[in-house]
N, C-alpha and C positions, 0 to 999 in steps of 0.2 A: 504494500500500500504506500502511495506517495505521502511524504511528510505532512503536507497541508490536509490531505484527505484524512489522515490519521488524527490530526488535531480536530477536524470537524466531527469525525466519528466519535471520538472520546467526549467531545463537547455535547453531542446529542445524547450520549449515554449519561453524562453527568446531569443534564437538564431533565431527561426523560425519567430517570430513576427518582429524582426529587419530586417531580409532579406525580408519578405513579404512587410513591409512598405517602405523599401528602394528601392524596385524594382517593382514587378508587381502591387502593390496597390498604389504606390506613385502618378502616373499621375492622376488617377481618383479622389483620395482624394484631391490633390492640386486644381484640377478643381472645386470641390465642396466647399472646405473649404478655399481656398486661401493658400498661402505659410505660413502665420503666423498661421492660424488655423491648418494646417497640422503639423507644428512643435509642437504645443501644444498637439495634439493627440499623435504624435510620442513620445514626452517626457513622457506623462502620462503612455503610454503602457510600455515604457522602464523602468521607475521607478517601476511600479507595478510588472512587471515580474521579475525584478532584486531583488526586495524585497522578492518575493515568493521564488526565488532560494536561497537567503541568509538565509531565515527562514528555508528552508529545510536542508541546510547545518548545521545550528546551532542545528537542532533537531536530528542530528546523534549522536549515542553514542560514547564515547571516543574510539580511535583506537591506537594501538601501531605503532610507526614509522617503516617504512620499512628499514631504515638504520640509523646508528649513525650520529648525527649532532654535529660537533665540531666547534671550532673557525674558522678554514680556510673556512668552508662552510658558516659560518655567515658573514665573511669578504667578500667573493665572492658575496653572496646574497645582502649585503648592498651596494656594488659597483654597482651591477646590478640595484638596485632600484634607486640609485643616477643617474645613466646614464638614466634610464627610466624617472625620474623626469625632467631632462634637456631636453630630447626629447619632453616630454609633454608640458613643458612651452614654448619651442621654437616653437612648432606647433601652438600656439594660435594667432600669428601675422604673416601676410603675407603668409598664407597657402592657395594655390589654391584649396586644397581638401575640404576646409570648404565651406558651402553654404552661401557665402558672395557676395555682389554686385561687389566687386573688385577682384573676383577670377581670371578672365581672365587677368587683368592687372598684378596681382601678378605672374601669370605663365610666364610673359615675362621677369621677372627679373632673374639675374644670381643666381643659387642655391648656397647659402652660409650657413655655420653653420649646423644646424640640417637637412636642406633640401639638403645639399651636402652629408649628411650621407645616408638619405633615403627620398623618397618623401612622406612617410607615418610615420612621427615621432610619432604622437599621438598613432597610432595603434601598432607600435612596442614598444612604452612605456608600453602599457597595456600588451602585450605579455611577455615582459621582467619582468614586475611586477609579472605576473603569474608564470613564471619560478622560480623567486627568492623565492616565497612562497613554491613551491614544494621542493626546496633545503633544506629549514630549517623546513618544516613541512611535511615530506614525509609520509602522511597517504593516504589511498585510497580515502577518501572523498576530501581531499585537491587536490589530483591529478585530480580527476574528475572535481572539480570546476575550477581549473586552466586551464585544457584542454578546457573547455567550453569557458572561456574568451579568451584564445589564439586563439582558432578556429574562434571565432567571429571576433576577431581583424584582423587576417591575411587573412582569406577567405573573410571577409568583405572588406579588402583593395583591393584584386583582383577584387571584384565586383565593387568597387568604381572606379577603373581604367577604366573599361568598361563603366560605367555610365557617368563618366566625359568626356570620349572621345566622347560619343554620345551628351552630352549637350554642351560641350565647343568646340568641333571640333579640329581644328588645334592648338588652344592655349594649350589644354591639351596634345595633341600628341607631340608637341614640348617640353613641360615641361617634359613629360615622357621620351623623348629621351635624355634629359640632366640630368636626375636623375636616381637613382637606387631603385628598390623595396627592395632588400636585403641590410641591412645596410653595408656600406663601399664597396659595390659591385664594384663601378666604381674606387675606389682607389686601390682595389686589382687587378683589371684589368689594372691598369696603365693609365686610361683615365682622371681621375680628381686628382689634387694634394691633398695630405693629409692635407695641410695647410688650404684648403677651409672648412674643416670639424670642425674647432675649434669653439665651441659655444661662443657667446659673448652676452653682454648686458642682456636683460630680460631672455634669455634662460639659461645662466649660473647662474646669480644671483637668478632668480626666481626658477630654478631647485634646487639649494642648499637649499634655504629657504623652498621649498615644502618638500624636503627630510628630513630636520631637524624637521619640524613640524609634518609630517606624521609619522616618526619613533618615535618621542617623544609620540605622541598620541597613538601609538600602545601599548606602555606599560601603559600609563595613563588610558586607558579604560579597562585594565585588561588582555591584551594579553601579550605574551612574549616581553621582551625588545628587541628593534631592533636598527639598525644603531649604531651610536656612543654611544647612551644611554644604550646600552647593557654593555658597559665597563665603563661608566662615571656615577658617582653619586651613 
């Protein structure tokens, strides 16, 4: 199999197993394995298929970039990754979309911070991460890899809306009515104040720390310098 075809095939496997385990196969597997057993199986499959996709990506020969990458693009990409990191860290606490016992109670609270931006901050974080990598590494392989990740994140979020509405009923529907799928959608529409979107606490602090560590590690493991480390040191 050609290297690009292998990347696409492993990407389809990665996305397909996520969707299959999250929707048509979930109910039967949970009934047989229990919620904890299902989560173990889900995690093993996700890690294995992701590793296969990454290995296929790393096996591709070097490719020339499709456009020139200058400092303004690096600055934009770095800010996107910082924003994505804040969204991700903010999504870890009080997120009704996560499979946690308190999800219904979390859906009753007023959306603040990252949840006032979007009800899927984790998934949009992944999508923005993917976009940032395309901006500064515009090769066909990176575009395919980023497209796979963004597709899974955003289409998966839409599927999660439907699943959560079925599982949580009115609790999720009320949460969805007070939040936006697209970041800042309610603010642009004039429904929610912009001040509600200011990240605080663990989202802001944790996001900055994650961004600093991740961008430092980017260069430390042999890839291009990223974030502030591209210009510092």
